[in-house]
Steps between C-alpha positions, in 0.01 A plus 500: 500500500799273489470140646803293586440165642141588593608813696392838383817725461487869590738764359686472848542125444647563159742751645611250755541237235714734290709588809550134584604433142764764533613357834502129371719582200752741657791267483758768601370542855368245744638187670661196330197302615259741322708495177500116498136475561439745206722296266201292378300814442771660281366297205200721529648838541851641449680811604803588317661861485553456122123454449297820579741589775429201718118532524352162554372356161338181395782251415590494147335841424546873565160535636494629852296302750355835616328535164273193585395661819448840328267323259300330774483811706349696225231221440655337197482132462793241499414416150545866388840510674616180327367622168691829539818321625525177292838419636355431839347147514176447668652246733764763606240756586270251692806342681610861617145587608464161689833557670416841616158399606658247728734750642213755554287228668792394726579857595128547579487190709825611691354844564178358618687273748707773631 
């Protein structure tokens, strides 16, 4: 069981978080407004065609963000992920999870209101 901000995350939640991560950091598409709102987030995740073909990675590393979600999805702890990928700082991983949690909760609230 994975808890994020007191909310139990299902595998579906993790898949949604991963898809949101990909959307949020796809700088090559989307409006100017979306790109500018993502500028602050670029310190957490980067996407560069020269690094792993443009797969979103934790800034300053070659570790795909998807790897964190793969670990969590398979029941591994954040600590194990950080031990296996020491170039990713705990603050980075927690900030990404927090950011995506907010996006997931916003999306859920929007869908509930619709």
